[in-house]
A tleap script that builds the chain and sets N, CA, C and O, in Angstrom:
source leaprc.protein.ff14SB
mol = sequence {
  NMET LYS ARG TYR ILE ALA ALA TYR LYS HIE
  LEU ILE PRO ALA LYS ARG GLN GLN VAL ALA
  PRO GLN GLY ASN ARG GLY ARG ARG TYR THR
  THR ALA PRO GLY GLU ALA TYR GLN MET ASP
  TRP GLY PHE THR ASP VAL LEU ASP TYR ASN
  GLY ASN THR TYR ARG ALA ALA CYS PHE ALA
  MET ILE CYS HIE HIE CYS GLY GLN ARG TYR
  ILE GLU PHE PHE PRO ASN ALA LYS GLN GLU
  ASN LEU PHE ILE GLY MET ILE HIE THR PHE
  GLN TYR ILE GLY MET PRO ARG VAL VAL LEU
  SER PRO PRO CGLU
}
set mol.1.N position { -26.987 56.964 -87.160 }
set mol.1.CA position { -27.320 55.652 -86.692 }
set mol.1.C position { -28.784 55.364 -86.957 }
set mol.1.O position { -29.129 54.255 -87.365 }
set mol.2.N position { -29.663 56.351 -86.729 }
set mol.2.CA position { -31.078 56.141 -86.949 }
set mol.2.C position { -31.371 55.851 -88.413 }
set mol.2.O position { -32.206 55.002 -88.726 }
set mol.3.N position { -30.687 56.553 -89.313 }
set mol.3.CA position { -30.893 56.302 -90.735 }
set mol.3.C position { -30.387 54.909 -91.130 }
set mol.3.O position { -31.023 54.225 -91.931 }
set mol.4.N position { -29.262 54.493 -90.579 }
set mol.4.CA position { -28.716 53.170 -90.885 }
set mol.4.C position { -29.688 52.076 -90.449 }
set mol.4.O position { -29.966 51.136 -91.194 }
set mol.5.N position { -30.208 52.222 -89.204 }
set mol.5.CA position { -31.146 51.222 -88.682 }
set mol.5.C position { -32.420 51.204 -89.529 }
set mol.5.O position { -32.944 50.135 -89.840 }
set mol.6.N position { -32.905 52.354 -89.891 }
set mol.6.CA position { -34.108 52.450 -90.697 }
set mol.6.C position { -33.889 51.799 -92.092 }
set mol.6.O position { -34.808 51.186 -92.634 }
set mol.7.N position { -32.696 51.933 -92.655 }
set mol.7.CA position { -32.415 51.366 -93.959 }
set mol.7.C position { -32.344 49.828 -93.930 }
set mol.7.O position { -32.638 49.168 -94.926 }
set mol.8.N position { -31.965 49.294 -92.821 }
set mol.8.CA position { -31.804 47.833 -92.720 }
set mol.8.C position { -32.816 47.197 -91.759 }
set mol.8.O position { -32.571 46.112 -91.231 }
set mol.9.N position { -33.919 47.850 -91.539 }
set mol.9.CA position { -34.967 47.340 -90.629 }
set mol.9.C position { -35.567 46.020 -91.102 }
set mol.9.O position { -36.069 45.236 -90.296 }
set mol.10.N position { -35.515 45.777 -92.419 }
set mol.10.CA position { -36.064 44.552 -92.968 }
set mol.10.C position { -35.275 43.302 -92.546 }
set mol.10.O position { -35.763 42.181 -92.687 }
set mol.11.N position { -34.066 43.500 -92.035 }
set mol.11.CA position { -33.252 42.373 -91.571 }
set mol.11.C position { -33.572 41.943 -90.148 }
set mol.11.O position { -33.136 40.876 -89.716 }
set mol.12.N position { -34.314 42.742 -89.421 }
set mol.12.CA position { -34.690 42.406 -88.042 }
set mol.12.C position { -35.753 41.330 -88.066 }
set mol.12.O position { -36.783 41.508 -88.715 }
set mol.13.N position { -35.536 40.195 -87.365 }
set mol.13.CA position { -36.559 39.140 -87.397 }
set mol.13.C position { -37.845 39.586 -86.715 }
set mol.13.O position { -37.828 40.429 -85.818 }
set mol.14.N position { -38.943 39.017 -87.148 }
set mol.14.CA position { -40.253 39.334 -86.583 }
set mol.14.C position { -40.313 38.891 -85.123 }
set mol.14.O position { -39.622 37.955 -84.721 }
set mol.15.N position { -41.137 39.564 -84.343 }
set mol.15.CA position { -41.290 39.221 -82.949 }
set mol.15.C position { -42.005 37.874 -82.841 }
set mol.15.O position { -42.888 37.563 -83.642 }
set mol.16.N position { -41.625 37.102 -81.870 }
set mol.16.CA position { -42.276 35.809 -81.646 }
set mol.16.C position { -43.678 36.032 -81.105 }
set mol.16.O position { -43.923 36.967 -80.344 }
set mol.17.N position { -44.584 35.169 -81.504 }
set mol.17.CA position { -45.963 35.284 -81.058 }
set mol.17.C position { -46.304 34.063 -80.196 }
set mol.17.O position { -45.908 32.937 -80.496 }
set mol.18.N position { -47.024 34.312 -79.155 }
set mol.18.CA position { -47.505 33.221 -78.289 }
set mol.18.C position { -48.599 32.458 -79.018 }
set mol.18.O position { -49.538 33.060 -79.537 }
set mol.19.N position { -48.483 31.126 -79.060 }
set mol.19.CA position { -49.538 30.307 -79.704 }
set mol.19.C position { -50.196 29.460 -78.636 }
set mol.19.O position { -49.622 29.205 -77.578 }
set mol.20.N position { -51.384 29.039 -78.925 }
set mol.20.CA position { -52.128 28.192 -77.978 }
set mol.20.C position { -51.442 26.825 -77.898 }
set mol.20.O position { -51.024 26.286 -78.923 }
set mol.21.N position { -51.320 26.253 -76.679 }
set mol.21.CA position { -50.710 24.938 -76.547 }
set mol.21.C position { -51.539 23.890 -77.278 }
set mol.21.O position { -52.768 23.964 -77.302 }
set mol.22.N position { -50.860 22.919 -77.871 }
set mol.22.CA position { -51.526 21.915 -78.662 }
set mol.22.C position { -51.765 20.601 -77.888 }
set mol.22.O position { -52.302 19.645 -78.448 }
set mol.23.N position { -51.383 20.556 -76.658 }
set mol.23.CA position { -51.642 19.369 -75.821 }
set mol.23.C position { -50.708 18.236 -76.145 }
set mol.23.O position { -49.820 18.366 -76.987 }
set mol.24.N position { -50.910 17.121 -75.474 }
set mol.24.CA position { -50.078 15.961 -75.662 }
set mol.24.C position { -50.458 15.267 -76.971 }
set mol.24.O position { -51.615 14.902 -77.176 }
set mol.25.N position { -49.497 15.095 -77.830 }
set mol.25.CA position { -49.763 14.455 -79.139 }
set mol.25.C position { -49.586 12.940 -79.068 }
set mol.25.O position { -50.092 12.225 -79.933 }
set mol.26.N position { -48.879 12.437 -78.058 }
set mol.26.CA position { -48.692 11.024 -77.911 }
set mol.26.C position { -49.871 10.431 -77.136 }
set mol.26.O position { -50.238 10.929 -76.072 }
set mol.27.N position { -50.439 9.398 -77.664 }
set mol.27.CA position { -51.568 8.739 -77.012 }
set mol.27.C position { -51.093 7.432 -76.396 }
set mol.27.O position { -50.416 6.634 -77.044 }
set mol.28.N position { -51.449 7.228 -75.157 }
set mol.28.CA position { -51.080 6.007 -74.468 }
set mol.28.C position { -52.169 4.974 -74.668 }
set mol.28.O position { -53.346 5.229 -74.412 }
set mol.29.N position { -51.761 3.815 -75.125 }
set mol.29.CA position { -52.691 2.711 -75.392 }
set mol.29.C position { -52.906 1.992 -74.076 }
set mol.29.O position { -51.937 1.522 -73.478 }
set mol.30.N position { -54.145 1.887 -73.599 }
set mol.30.CA position { -54.421 1.232 -72.319 }
set mol.30.C position { -55.345 0.050 -72.529 }
set mol.30.O position { -56.200 0.047 -73.414 }
set mol.31.N position { -55.142 -0.975 -71.668 }
set mol.31.CA position { -55.952 -2.176 -71.703 }
set mol.31.C position { -56.325 -2.567 -70.282 }
set mol.31.O position { -55.942 -1.891 -69.326 }
set mol.32.N position { -57.058 -3.640 -70.144 }
set mol.32.CA position { -57.405 -4.167 -68.806 }
set mol.32.C position { -56.144 -4.783 -68.162 }
set mol.32.O position { -55.182 -5.077 -68.871 }
set mol.33.N position { -56.135 -4.980 -66.843 }
set mol.33.CA position { -54.963 -5.575 -66.181 }
set mol.33.C position { -54.682 -6.942 -66.736 }
set mol.33.O position { -55.590 -7.758 -66.899 }
set mol.34.N position { -53.387 -7.202 -67.036 }
set mol.34.CA position { -52.971 -8.499 -67.543 }
set mol.34.C position { -53.334 -8.767 -68.972 }
set mol.34.O position { -53.184 -9.892 -69.448 }
set mol.35.N position { -53.813 -7.757 -69.673 }
set mol.35.CA position { -54.283 -7.954 -71.038 }
set mol.35.C position { -53.124 -7.953 -72.043 }
set mol.35.O position { -52.959 -8.923 -72.782 }
set mol.36.N position { -52.314 -6.875 -72.084 }
set mol.36.CA position { -51.298 -6.774 -73.116 }
set mol.36.C position { -50.038 -6.042 -72.654 }
set mol.36.O position { -50.097 -5.092 -71.874 }
set mol.37.N position { -48.899 -6.514 -73.159 }
set mol.37.CA position { -47.610 -5.836 -73.009 }
set mol.37.C position { -47.125 -5.540 -74.414 }
set mol.37.O position { -47.538 -6.173 -75.385 }
set mol.38.N position { -46.221 -4.543 -74.498 }
set mol.38.CA position { -45.590 -4.235 -75.789 }
set mol.38.C position { -44.088 -4.294 -75.596 }
set mol.38.O position { -43.568 -3.793 -74.599 }
set mol.39.N position { -43.375 -4.911 -76.558 }
set mol.39.CA position { -41.917 -5.039 -76.455 }
set mol.39.C position { -41.267 -4.549 -77.704 }
set mol.39.O position { -41.870 -4.504 -78.776 }
set mol.40.N position { -39.973 -4.166 -77.541 }
set mol.40.CA position { -39.171 -3.723 -78.688 }
set mol.40.C position { -37.709 -3.727 -78.291 }
set mol.40.O position { -37.367 -3.799 -77.111 }
set mol.41.N position { -36.849 -3.647 -79.304 }
set mol.41.CA position { -35.413 -3.511 -79.118 }
set mol.41.C position { -34.979 -2.098 -79.424 }
set mol.41.O position { -35.552 -1.425 -80.280 }
set mol.42.N position { -33.966 -1.661 -78.717 }
set mol.42.CA position { -33.282 -0.392 -79.037 }
set mol.42.C position { -31.795 -0.674 -78.991 }
set mol.42.O position { -31.379 -1.712 -78.474 }
set mol.43.N position { -31.001 0.212 -79.511 }
set mol.43.CA position { -29.551 0.012 -79.535 }
set mol.43.C position { -28.849 1.278 -79.061 }
set mol.43.O position { -29.300 2.393 -79.324 }
set mol.44.N position { -27.740 1.084 -78.358 }
set mol.44.CA position { -26.983 2.208 -77.853 }
set mol.44.C position { -25.509 1.886 -77.853 }
set mol.44.O position { -25.128 0.715 -77.842 }
set mol.45.N position { -24.680 2.900 -77.866 }
set mol.45.CA position { -23.231 2.734 -77.803 }
set mol.45.C position { -22.817 2.772 -76.331 }
set mol.45.O position { -23.271 3.630 -75.574 }
set mol.46.N position { -21.951 1.832 -75.931 }
set mol.46.CA position { -21.498 1.727 -74.554 }
set mol.46.C position { -19.998 1.908 -74.512 }
set mol.46.O position { -19.273 1.367 -75.347 }
set mol.47.N position { -19.538 2.666 -73.542 }
set mol.47.CA position { -18.119 2.910 -73.342 }
set mol.47.C position { -17.646 2.025 -72.182 }
set mol.47.O position { -18.156 2.155 -71.069 }
set mol.48.N position { -16.686 1.132 -72.419 }
set mol.48.CA position { -16.216 0.240 -71.345 }
set mol.48.C position { -15.073 0.897 -70.582 }
set mol.48.O position { -14.671 2.017 -70.894 }
set mol.49.N position { -14.551 0.189 -69.574 }
set mol.49.CA position { -13.500 0.741 -68.704 }
set mol.49.C position { -12.215 1.042 -69.445 }
set mol.49.O position { -11.461 1.918 -69.021 }
set mol.50.N position { -11.935 0.345 -70.540 }
set mol.50.CA position { -10.724 0.560 -71.309 }
set mol.50.C position { -10.855 1.690 -72.331 }
set mol.50.O position { -9.896 1.995 -73.040 }
set mol.51.N position { -12.028 2.312 -72.413 }
set mol.51.CA position { -12.227 3.386 -73.353 }
set mol.51.C position { -12.725 2.915 -74.727 }
set mol.51.O position { -12.869 3.717 -75.650 }
set mol.52.N position { -12.980 1.630 -74.849 }
set mol.52.CA position { -13.514 1.086 -76.099 }
set mol.52.C position { -15.038 1.277 -76.165 }
set mol.52.O position { -15.728 1.214 -75.148 }
set mol.53.N position { -15.532 1.504 -77.354 }
set mol.53.CA position { -16.978 1.665 -77.551 }
set mol.53.C position { -17.519 0.442 -78.319 }
set mol.53.O position { -16.939 -0.013 -79.305 }
set mol.54.N position { -18.655 -0.064 -77.818 }
set mol.54.CA position { -19.325 -1.169 -78.514 }
set mol.54.C position { -20.833 -0.939 -78.475 }
set mol.54.O position { -21.348 -0.162 -77.671 }
set mol.55.N position { -21.512 -1.636 -79.364 }
set mol.55.CA position { -22.966 -1.495 -79.496 }
set mol.55.C position { -23.668 -2.526 -78.622 }
set mol.55.O position { -23.337 -3.711 -78.679 }
set mol.56.N position { -24.634 -2.092 -77.814 }
set mol.56.CA position { -25.412 -2.976 -76.952 }
set mol.56.C position { -26.880 -2.901 -77.331 }
set mol.56.O position { -27.376 -1.855 -77.752 }
set mol.57.N position { -27.567 -4.023 -77.175 }
set mol.57.CA position { -28.991 -4.088 -77.474 }
set mol.57.C position { -29.774 -3.884 -76.183 }
set mol.57.O position { -29.431 -4.448 -75.144 }
set mol.58.N position { -30.836 -3.068 -76.253 }
set mol.58.CA position { -31.673 -2.770 -75.091 }
set mol.58.C position { -33.059 -3.369 -75.322 }
set mol.58.O position { -33.781 -2.942 -76.223 }
set mol.59.N position { -33.419 -4.333 -74.530 }
set mol.59.CA position { -34.762 -4.960 -74.577 }
set mol.59.C position { -35.679 -4.176 -73.632 }
set mol.59.O position { -35.323 -3.899 -72.487 }
set mol.60.N position { -36.850 -3.829 -74.129 }
set mol.60.CA position { -37.800 -3.072 -73.302 }
set mol.60.C position { -39.189 -3.664 -73.497 }
set mol.60.O position { -39.587 -4.014 -74.608 }
set mol.61.N position { -39.922 -3.766 -72.379 }
set mol.61.CA position { -41.313 -4.236 -72.443 }
set mol.61.C position { -42.108 -3.374 -71.448 }
set mol.61.O position { -41.637 -3.059 -70.355 }
set mol.62.N position { -43.326 -3.004 -71.863 }
set mol.62.CA position { -44.161 -2.145 -71.045 }
set mol.62.C position { -45.565 -2.720 -70.942 }
set mol.62.O position { -46.085 -3.288 -71.902 }
set mol.63.N position { -46.172 -2.571 -69.776 }
set mol.63.CA position { -47.536 -3.001 -69.532 }
set mol.63.C position { -48.496 -1.898 -70.001 }
set mol.63.O position { -48.344 -0.737 -69.622 }
set mol.64.N position { -49.474 -2.264 -70.818 }
set mol.64.CA position { -50.431 -1.266 -71.321 }
set mol.64.C position { -51.456 -0.812 -70.279 }
set mol.64.O position { -52.145 0.189 -70.478 }
set mol.65.N position { -51.555 -1.532 -69.190 }
set mol.65.CA position { -52.530 -1.145 -68.162 }
set mol.65.C position { -51.932 -0.097 -67.205 }
set mol.65.O position { -52.492 0.983 -67.023 }
set mol.66.N position { -50.791 -0.438 -66.604 }
set mol.66.CA position { -50.246 0.417 -65.547 }
set mol.66.C position { -48.994 1.211 -65.982 }
set mol.66.O position { -48.570 2.122 -65.270 }
set mol.67.N position { -48.408 0.878 -67.128 }
set mol.67.CA position { -47.218 1.594 -67.577 }
set mol.67.C position { -45.936 1.074 -66.949 }
set mol.67.O position { -44.876 1.671 -67.137 }
set mol.68.N position { -46.009 -0.037 -66.198 }
set mol.68.CA position { -44.789 -0.618 -65.590 }
set mol.68.C position { -43.857 -1.045 -66.710 }
set mol.68.O position { -44.297 -1.629 -67.701 }
set mol.69.N position { -42.555 -0.753 -66.553 }
set mol.69.CA position { -41.593 -1.059 -67.556 }
set mol.69.C position { -40.529 -2.051 -67.056 }
set mol.69.O position { -40.205 -2.113 -65.870 }
set mol.70.N position { -40.011 -2.812 -68.009 }
set mol.70.CA position { -38.848 -3.679 -67.718 }
set mol.70.C position { -37.832 -3.438 -68.828 }
set mol.70.O position { -38.177 -3.543 -70.005 }
set mol.71.N position { -36.596 -3.120 -68.483 }
set mol.71.CA position { -35.543 -2.857 -69.449 }
set mol.71.C position { -34.320 -3.669 -69.062 }
set mol.71.O position { -33.933 -3.723 -67.894 }
set mol.72.N position { -33.709 -4.310 -70.081 }
set mol.72.CA position { -32.501 -5.117 -69.863 }
set mol.72.C position { -31.590 -4.954 -71.054 }
set mol.72.O position { -32.048 -4.884 -72.194 }
set mol.73.N position { -30.295 -4.893 -70.789 }
set mol.73.CA position { -29.306 -4.732 -71.858 }
set mol.73.C position { -28.626 -6.061 -72.147 }
set mol.73.O position { -28.323 -6.835 -71.239 }
set mol.74.N position { -28.390 -6.311 -73.448 }
set mol.74.CA position { -27.749 -7.537 -73.910 }
set mol.74.C position { -26.637 -7.179 -74.887 }
set mol.74.O position { -26.646 -6.081 -75.444 }
set mol.75.N position { -25.673 -8.084 -75.111 }
set mol.75.CA position { -24.617 -7.782 -76.077 }
set mol.75.C position { -25.106 -7.757 -77.532 }
set mol.75.O position { -24.471 -7.155 -78.399 }
set mol.76.N position { -26.268 -8.434 -77.790 }
set mol.76.CA position { -26.845 -8.426 -79.154 }
set mol.76.C position { -28.334 -8.716 -79.042 }
set mol.76.O position { -28.842 -8.991 -77.955 }
set mol.77.N position { -29.030 -8.651 -80.172 }
set mol.77.CA position { -30.472 -8.832 -80.187 }
set mol.77.C position { -30.863 -10.187 -80.763 }
set mol.77.O position { -31.813 -10.285 -81.540 }
set mol.78.N position { -30.134 -11.228 -80.383 }
set mol.78.CA position { -30.451 -12.567 -80.859 }
set mol.78.C position { -31.742 -13.057 -80.212 }
set mol.78.O position { -32.174 -12.538 -79.183 }
set mol.79.N position { -32.352 -14.069 -80.836 }
set mol.79.CA position { -33.626 -14.579 -80.365 }
set mol.79.C position { -33.512 -15.143 -78.947 }
set mol.79.O position { -34.452 -15.019 -78.162 }
set mol.80.N position { -32.386 -15.756 -78.610 }
set mol.80.CA position { -32.247 -16.310 -77.246 }
set mol.80.C position { -32.270 -15.203 -76.196 }
set mol.80.O position { -32.801 -15.393 -75.102 }
set mol.81.N position { -31.686 -14.026 -76.534 }
set mol.81.CA position { -31.724 -12.901 -75.606 }
set mol.81.C position { -33.154 -12.321 -75.520 }
set mol.81.O position { -33.571 -11.844 -74.465 }
set mol.82.N position { -33.872 -12.367 -76.606 }
set mol.82.CA position { -35.282 -11.949 -76.594 }
set mol.82.C position { -36.085 -12.812 -75.621 }
set mol.82.O position { -36.855 -12.289 -74.816 }
set mol.83.N position { -35.906 -14.126 -75.694 }
set mol.83.CA position { -36.628 -15.025 -74.785 }
set mol.83.C position { -36.201 -14.829 -73.357 }
set mol.83.O position { -37.045 -14.884 -72.463 }
set mol.84.N position { -34.916 -14.599 -73.092 }
set mol.84.CA position { -34.435 -14.329 -71.736 }
set mol.84.C position { -35.086 -13.061 -71.202 }
set mol.84.O position { -35.556 -13.035 -70.065 }
set mol.85.N position { -35.117 -12.001 -72.024 }
set mol.85.CA position { -35.733 -10.754 -71.612 }
set mol.85.C position { -37.215 -10.912 -71.332 }
set mol.85.O position { -37.734 -10.323 -70.384 }
set mol.86.N position { -37.906 -11.704 -72.151 }
set mol.86.CA position { -39.348 -11.922 -71.932 }
set mol.86.C position { -39.574 -12.685 -70.624 }
set mol.86.O position { -40.455 -12.327 -69.842 }
set mol.87.N position { -38.789 -13.724 -70.388 }
set mol.87.CA position { -38.953 -14.490 -69.140 }
set mol.87.C position { -38.674 -13.629 -67.922 }
set mol.87.O position { -39.395 -13.715 -66.928 }
set mol.88.N position { -37.629 -12.791 -67.983 }
set mol.88.CA position { -37.351 -11.909 -66.845 }
set mol.88.C position { -38.463 -10.878 -66.643 }
set mol.88.O position { -38.781 -10.517 -65.510 }
set mol.89.N position { -39.055 -10.403 -67.750 }
set mol.89.CA position { -40.171 -9.489 -67.641 }
set mol.89.C position { -41.368 -10.145 -66.983 }
set mol.89.O position { -42.000 -9.542 -66.116 }
set mol.90.N position { -41.697 -11.375 -67.377 }
set mol.90.CA position { -42.841 -12.079 -66.800 }
set mol.90.C position { -42.601 -12.369 -65.332 }
set mol.90.O position { -43.552 -12.376 -64.550 }
set mol.91.N position { -41.358 -12.610 -64.934 }
set mol.91.CA position { -41.044 -12.791 -63.495 }
set mol.91.C position { -41.209 -11.488 -62.730 }
set mol.91.O position { -41.642 -11.487 -61.578 }
set mol.92.N position { -40.868 -10.393 -63.367 }
set mol.92.CA position { -40.898 -9.083 -62.722 }
set mol.92.C position { -42.312 -8.479 -62.658 }
set mol.92.O position { -42.747 -8.015 -61.605 }
set mol.93.N position { -43.020 -8.492 -63.794 }
set mol.93.CA position { -44.342 -7.826 -63.889 }
set mol.93.C position { -45.482 -8.827 -63.811 }
set mol.93.O position { -46.524 -8.533 -63.225 }
set mol.94.N position { -45.301 -9.985 -64.382 }
set mol.94.CA position { -46.387 -10.960 -64.456 }
set mol.94.C position { -46.616 -11.369 -65.904 }
set mol.94.O position { -46.009 -10.813 -66.818 }
set mol.95.N position { -47.492 -12.340 -66.105 }
set mol.95.CA position { -47.747 -12.900 -67.433 }
set mol.95.C position { -48.967 -12.228 -68.048 }
set mol.95.O position { -50.040 -12.233 -67.446 }
set mol.96.N position { -48.818 -11.640 -69.257 }
set mol.96.CA position { -49.955 -11.035 -69.941 }
set mol.96.C position { -50.689 -12.067 -70.818 }
set mol.96.O position { -50.207 -13.180 -71.034 }
set mol.97.N position { -51.835 -11.672 -71.301 }
set mol.97.CA position { -52.566 -12.521 -72.231 }
set mol.97.C position { -51.950 -12.402 -73.640 }
set mol.97.O position { -51.889 -13.379 -74.386 }
set mol.98.N position { -51.494 -11.175 -73.990 }
set mol.98.CA position { -50.953 -10.888 -75.326 }
set mol.98.C position { -49.683 -10.081 -75.207 }
set mol.98.O position { -49.590 -9.202 -74.350 }
set mol.99.N position { -48.696 -10.358 -76.050 }
set mol.99.CA position { -47.484 -9.528 -76.166 }
set mol.99.C position { -47.439 -8.975 -77.571 }
set mol.99.O position { -47.436 -9.724 -78.548 }
set mol.100.N position { -47.405 -7.641 -77.668 }
set mol.100.CA position { -47.354 -6.985 -78.967 }
set mol.100.C position { -45.921 -6.606 -79.306 }
set mol.100.O position { -45.160 -6.198 -78.428 }
set mol.101.N position { -45.552 -6.739 -80.567 }
set mol.101.CA position { -44.240 -6.301 -81.020 }
set mol.101.C position { -44.433 -5.516 -82.309 }
set mol.101.O position { -45.403 -5.741 -83.032 }
set mol.102.N position { -43.516 -4.597 -82.602 }
set mol.102.CA position { -43.660 -3.773 -83.822 }
set mol.102.C position { -43.436 -4.645 -85.037 }
set mol.102.O position { -42.716 -5.641 -84.960 }
set mol.103.N position { -44.041 -4.288 -86.162 }
set mol.103.CA position { -43.790 -5.046 -87.409 }
set mol.103.C position { -42.365 -4.849 -87.873 }
set mol.103.O position { -41.798 -3.773 -87.683 }
set mol.104.N position { -41.790 -5.835 -88.462 }
set mol.104.CA position { -40.402 -5.771 -88.943 }
set mol.104.C position { -40.325 -5.132 -90.282 }
set mol.104.O position { -39.235 -4.994 -90.839 }
savepdb mol mol.pdb
quit
């Protein structure tokens, strides 16, 4: 057994080494109160009561000052649903000076 293990020792993976933590790589963008919100759409599959699956649009907006979030689901990502989501966000969090959205 010792000879067999010695002959195939090259197949044993190297021991793991502890590395120094690299810290948080995500940087949070912060602004003054009421300065800026950021919004975007996401999509997810939803399972209804009948077992059918359909795609739903998820509207999300976040305040850059406090990190407060507003999330709402819609059947699609049409412009009218975007405006509804924005109005509901402004009612919930307040009105910002600027709303940022990702480039298309």
